VEXDREN-2710 file (C-alpha; in Angstrom, 1 decimal):
% VEXDREN-2710
k/r/px/py/pz
1/MET/247.7/203.3/192.6
2/GLY/249.2/200.5/194.7
3/LYS/250.5/197.0/193.7
4/LYS/248.7/194.3/192.4
5/LYS/249.0/191.1/194.4
6/ILE/249.3/187.9/192.1
7/LYS/247.5/184.9/194.1
8/ARG/249.5/181.7/194.1
9/LYS/247.1/178.7/194.0
10/THR/248.2/176.4/196.8
11/ASN/249.3/173.3/195.7
12/TYR/247.7/170.8/198.7
13/ALA/248.0/167.7/196.6
14/THR/249.6/164.7/198.5
15/LYS/252.1/163.0/196.6
16/ILE/252.8/159.2/197.1
17/ASN/255.8/158.0/196.5
18/LYS/254.8/154.5/196.0
19/ASN/258.6/153.0/196.6
20/ASP/258.4/154.8/199.9
21/PRO/259.4/153.4/202.9
22/LEU/257.2/152.3/206.0
23/ASN/256.8/155.4/208.0
24/TRP/256.7/155.6/211.8
25/TRP/252.7/155.8/211.7
26/ASN/252.8/152.4/209.2
27/LYS/254.9/150.7/211.8
28/PHE/252.7/151.8/214.3
29/TRP/249.6/150.3/213.1
30/VAL/251.0/146.9/211.3
31/GLY/253.0/146.0/214.6
32/LEU/249.7/146.6/216.7
33/THR/247.7/144.2/215.0
34/LEU/250.3/141.6/214.2
35/THR/250.6/142.3/218.2
36/THR/247.1/141.7/218.5
37/ILE/246.8/138.6/216.4
38/LEU/250.0/137.2/218.2
39/VAL/248.0/137.5/221.4
40/GLU/244.8/136.4/220.2
41/PHE/245.6/133.1/218.8
42/VAL/248.0/132.4/221.6
43/GLY/245.4/133.2/223.6
44/LEU/243.2/130.5/221.6
45/ILE/245.5/127.7/222.2
46/PHE/246.7/128.4/225.4
47/PHE/244.3/129.1/227.4
48/GLU/241.2/127.9/225.8
49/GLN/239.2/127.7/228.7
50/THR/239.3/131.4/229.5
51/PHE/239.3/132.9/225.8
52/ARG/236.4/134.6/224.7
53/PRO/235.4/134.3/221.3
54/LYS/234.4/137.7/221.2
55/SER/237.9/139.6/220.7
56/ILE/238.2/137.5/217.8
57/PHE/234.8/139.2/216.7
58/ILE/236.5/142.1/217.8
59/LEU/239.6/141.6/215.6
60/SER/238.2/140.3/212.2
61/LEU/235.8/143.8/212.2
62/GLY/238.8/146.3/214.2
63/ILE/241.2/145.6/211.7
64/PRO/239.2/146.8/208.5
65/SER/238.0/150.0/211.0
66/ILE/241.7/150.4/211.2
67/LEU/242.2/150.6/207.5
68/MET/239.9/153.0/207.0
69/MET/240.3/155.6/209.6
70/PHE/244.1/155.1/209.8
71/GLN/246.0/154.0/206.7
72/TYR/243.0/154.9/204.1
73/ARG/245.3/156.9/202.0
74/GLN/248.6/154.9/202.7
75/LEU/247.4/152.4/200.8
76/ARG/248.4/153.3/198.3
77/LYS/252.1/152.7/199.0
78/SER/252.9/149.4/197.3
79/LYS/254.3/148.3/200.4
80/VAL/252.4/149.1/202.8
81/PHE/249.5/147.4/200.9
82/LEU/251.5/144.2/200.3
83/ILE/252.0/144.5/204.2
84/TRP/248.3/144.2/204.8
85/LEU/247.4/141.8/202.1
86/ILE/250.1/139.6/203.7
87/ILE/248.5/140.2/207.1
88/CYS/244.7/139.6/205.4
89/LEU/245.4/136.6/203.3
90/LEU/246.9/135.6/206.7
91/LEU/243.9/135.9/208.8
92/PHE/241.7/134.6/205.6
93/GLY/243.8/131.2/206.1
94/VAL/243.1/131.0/209.7
95/PHE/239.6/131.1/208.5
96/LEU/240.0/128.5/205.6
97/PHE/242.0/126.2/207.8
98/VAL/239.1/126.2/210.4
99/LYS/236.3/126.0/208.1
100/ILE/238.2/123.0/206.4
101/ALA/239.8/121.2/209.1
102/SER/236.0/120.9/211.1
103/ILE/237.6/122.3/214.0
104/SER/235.1/121.2/216.7
105/LEU/234.5/124.5/217.9
106/THR/231.4/126.2/219.6
107/ASP/228.7/128.2/217.6
108/GLU/230.3/131.1/219.6
109/TYR/233.5/130.4/218.3
110/SER/232.7/129.5/214.5
111/TYR/230.7/132.7/214.2
112/GLY/233.6/134.4/215.6
113/PHE/235.7/132.3/212.7
114/ARG/233.4/133.5/210.3
115/GLY/235.2/137.1/210.6
116/LEU/238.3/136.5/209.8
117/LYS/237.7/136.8/206.1
118/THR/236.3/140.5/206.5
119/PRO/239.9/142.0/206.1
120/ILE/240.5/140.4/202.4
121/VAL/237.5/141.8/201.6
122/PHE/237.9/145.3/202.4
123/LEU/241.0/145.5/200.6
124/THR/240.0/143.5/197.8
125/ALA/236.7/146.3/197.3
126/PHE/239.3/149.1/198.0
127/TYR/241.5/147.5/195.4
128/PHE/238.4/147.4/192.8
129/PHE/236.9/151.0/193.8
130/ARG/240.9/152.5/193.4
131/LYS/241.3/151.0/189.7
132/ILE/237.7/152.2/189.1
133/SER/239.0/155.3/190.3
134/ASN/242.4/155.9/188.9
135/SER/240.9/154.7/185.4
136/VAL/237.9/157.0/185.0
137/TRP/238.4/159.9/186.9
138/LYS/242.2/159.7/187.2
139/THR/242.3/160.6/190.5
140/GLU/243.3/158.5/194.2
141/LEU/240.2/157.8/196.8
142/ILE/239.9/159.9/199.6
143/ILE/237.2/159.7/202.1
144/PRO/234.9/162.9/201.8
145/PRO/235.3/165.4/204.0
146/ARG/232.1/165.9/206.3
147/TYR/232.5/169.8/206.2
148/SER/232.9/170.2/202.7
149/ARG/232.8/168.6/199.4
150/PHE/237.0/170.2/198.8
151/ASP/239.5/168.0/200.3
152/ASP/242.2/170.4/201.4
153/GLU/245.0/168.1/202.0
154/GLU/244.4/166.3/197.9
155/GLY/243.4/169.5/196.8
156/ARG/240.9/168.7/194.5
157/LYS/236.8/168.6/194.9
158/THR/235.5/165.0/195.9
159/ASN/233.7/162.7/192.7
160/LEU/231.1/160.0/192.7
161/MET/233.5/157.2/193.0
162/ASP/235.1/158.4/196.4
163/TYR/231.4/158.5/198.0
164/ILE/230.5/155.0/196.4
165/ALA/233.5/153.5/198.0
166/PHE/233.3/155.5/201.4
167/PHE/229.4/154.0/201.8
168/SER/229.7/150.6/199.9
169/TYR/232.4/149.1/202.2
170/TRP/230.3/149.0/205.8
171/PRO/227.3/147.1/203.8
172/ILE/229.9/144.8/202.2
173/LEU/232.1/143.9/205.4
174/ILE/228.9/143.2/207.4
175/LEU/227.3/140.8/204.7
176/THR/230.6/139.1/204.2
177/PHE/230.7/138.6/207.8
178/MET/227.4/137.3/207.6
179/TYR/227.8/134.6/205.2
END
């Protein structure tokens, strides 16, 4: 008779060190976002006549898109979350400044600036859903894979909270942008 093979369970679970310094991937996205914000506002201040308000709209929906697609798992790190929170609070501060100061802007500009509150709403929703997932299911949030219910990187099946969070982000952002 042959030897019996012992099957070992592969541990794919991603261990996130919460105090881990920023890696190059996080620095890339934070740097790209900060550079884009700087270029946008310098363009708005110095080149007012040629500046297009559509770019502010793209910025306001681009940051939540970056966070969902490229930084979703990285937001578990406390330093990464804090850096993105500061960036989003900065944009929210600009929104409040424009709103409170009643700067005379055209309708296109005021519509574009209204979207600067969406990144902070996304981070708040992420934090809220993450806390619920940690307390009820004792798991971290993941983006549900398209091909199956099992996530290879985390080594677990997706649960209801993963789906609720993932499918709630975009309606929340769209409603935030509209009001």
